[in-house]
Structures are given as C-alpha cells and as structure tokens.
C-alpha positions in Angstrom: 30.0 -14.2 -16.3 28.0 -15.6 -19.1 28.7 -19.1 -20.5 30.7 -22.0 -19.0 33.4 -20.8 -16.5 36.7 -22.8 -16.8 39.8 -22.5 -14.8 42.5 -24.7 -16.2 46.2 -24.2 -15.3 47.4 -26.1 -18.4 44.7 -24.9 -20.8 43.6 -28.5 -21.4 41.9 -31.5 -19.8 42.0 -35.1 -20.8 39.1 -37.5 -20.0 39.9 -41.2 -20.2 37.2 -43.7 -20.5 37.3 -47.2 -18.8 38.3 -48.7 -22.2 41.4 -46.3 -22.2 40.2 -43.9 -24.8 41.1 -40.3 -24.3 39.1 -37.2 -25.0 40.8 -33.9 -24.9 39.3 -30.5 -24.3 41.7 -27.5 -25.0 40.9 -23.8 -24.2 41.9 -21.4 -26.9 44.7 -18.9 -26.0 42.2 -16.1 -26.0 39.6 -18.0 -24.1 37.0 -17.6 -26.8 36.4 -21.4 -27.6 37.0 -24.9 -26.8 38.6 -27.5 -29.0 37.4 -31.1 -28.6 39.7 -33.7 -30.1 40.2 -37.5 -30.1 42.9 -39.6 -31.7 41.8 -42.3 -34.1 44.4 -44.8 -33.1 45.7 -47.1 -35.9 44.8 -44.7 -38.7 47.9 -43.3 -40.2 48.6 -40.8 -43.1 49.7 -43.8 -45.4 46.3 -45.5 -45.2 45.0 -44.1 -48.4 41.7 -45.8 -48.4 40.9 -44.5 -44.9 42.1 -41.0 -45.8 39.7 -41.0 -48.8 36.8 -42.1 -46.4 37.8 -39.4 -43.9 37.8 -36.7 -46.6 34.3 -37.9 -47.8 33.1 -37.7 -44.1 34.5 -34.2 -43.8 32.3 -33.1 -46.7 29.2 -34.4 -45.1 28.5 -31.5 -42.7 25.2 -32.9 -41.5 26.6 -36.2 -40.5 29.7 -34.7 -39.0 27.7 -32.2 -36.9 30.4 -29.5 -37.2 33.2 -31.9 -36.5 36.0 -32.7 -38.8 39.1 -34.9 -39.3 42.6 -33.6 -39.3 46.2 -34.8 -39.3 48.2 -34.5 -36.1 51.6 -33.8 -37.5 53.7 -34.8 -34.6 52.4 -38.3 -34.6 51.3 -38.5 -38.1 47.9 -39.8 -36.9 44.4 -38.8 -37.6 42.2 -37.0 -35.1 38.6 -35.8 -35.0 38.0 -32.3 -33.9 35.2 -29.8 -33.0 35.1 -26.3 -31.9 32.7 -24.9 -29.3 32.2 -21.2 -28.6 32.6 -20.7 -24.7 30.3 -17.8 -24.4 27.3 -19.9 -25.5 28.0 -22.9 -23.3 26.5 -24.0 -20.1 27.5 -27.0 -18.1 24.6 -29.0 -19.6 25.2 -28.0 -23.1 28.9 -28.9 -22.6 27.9 -32.4 -21.5 25.6 -32.7 -24.5 28.2 -31.6 -26.9 30.8 -34.0 -25.4 28.4 -36.9 -25.5 27.4 -36.3 -29.1 31.1 -36.0 -30.1 31.9 -39.2 -28.4 28.9 -40.9 -30.0 29.9 -39.5 -33.5 33.4 -40.9 -33.1 32.2 -44.3 -32.0 29.8 -44.6 -35.0 32.6 -43.7 -37.4 34.9 -46.2 -35.7 32.3 -48.9 -35.9 31.9 -48.1 -39.6 35.8 -48.3 -40.1 36.2 -51.6 -38.3 33.4 -53.2 -40.5 35.1 -51.8 -43.5 38.5 -53.0 -42.5 37.3 -56.6 -42.3 
C-alpha cells in the first residue's frame, strides 16, 4: 500500500495539547484525503472585524499554505481547515504537515490577540 495507512474506527482522531487546544484529523468517507481542522475559540460569526480579517487571510494563499477558514454551523464558530491527499502522505510528511498547520494557527492567533487589544 502506498501512502499513510490509517485504521480508524470512528473516521477521526483528536489530538489535545497540554494547553487544552484540540486538533482534529478526519478521514474522508472514500478514504482519499484527510481533513485537518481546529476551532478558533472565542471567534464567533457576529465578530465582523474578525470575519473581515479571516476573509483577507483566506485570499492570501501563500501565507495560508493551502489552509482556509470556515464556519462550523453547529456551533457558529470559526475553524481553520486543510486537506491532505492520503496517497501522497508518509508518516514523516504527515507530522510535517500537522506541525506546519499548528504553527500557522498559532501565528494567526497571536496576530488576533494583538489586534484585539
């Protein structure tokens, strides 16, 4: 088998950092890709200044490294997402992608905390 072999009964796994932040990896129903996502707690749909900033970031493909912000309708909260093709992943590449995804989110959160003042 080529790529990263995953065997998940639920189709998803959640990693929790020591600070309580959660990072979710979901396997697509057809097994073709992974969806990484993370909740930006505290950011809600009604926060128009933040929604404008997120839309600006979504347009900056180079900075976002293929990730994007979207709305989680059930909670009306904002999440950052990224899709990875399973057939091109190895364990090492998966770790690199996950680290880069976490780093990107932390950079954005730091920028938001400065902007919130």
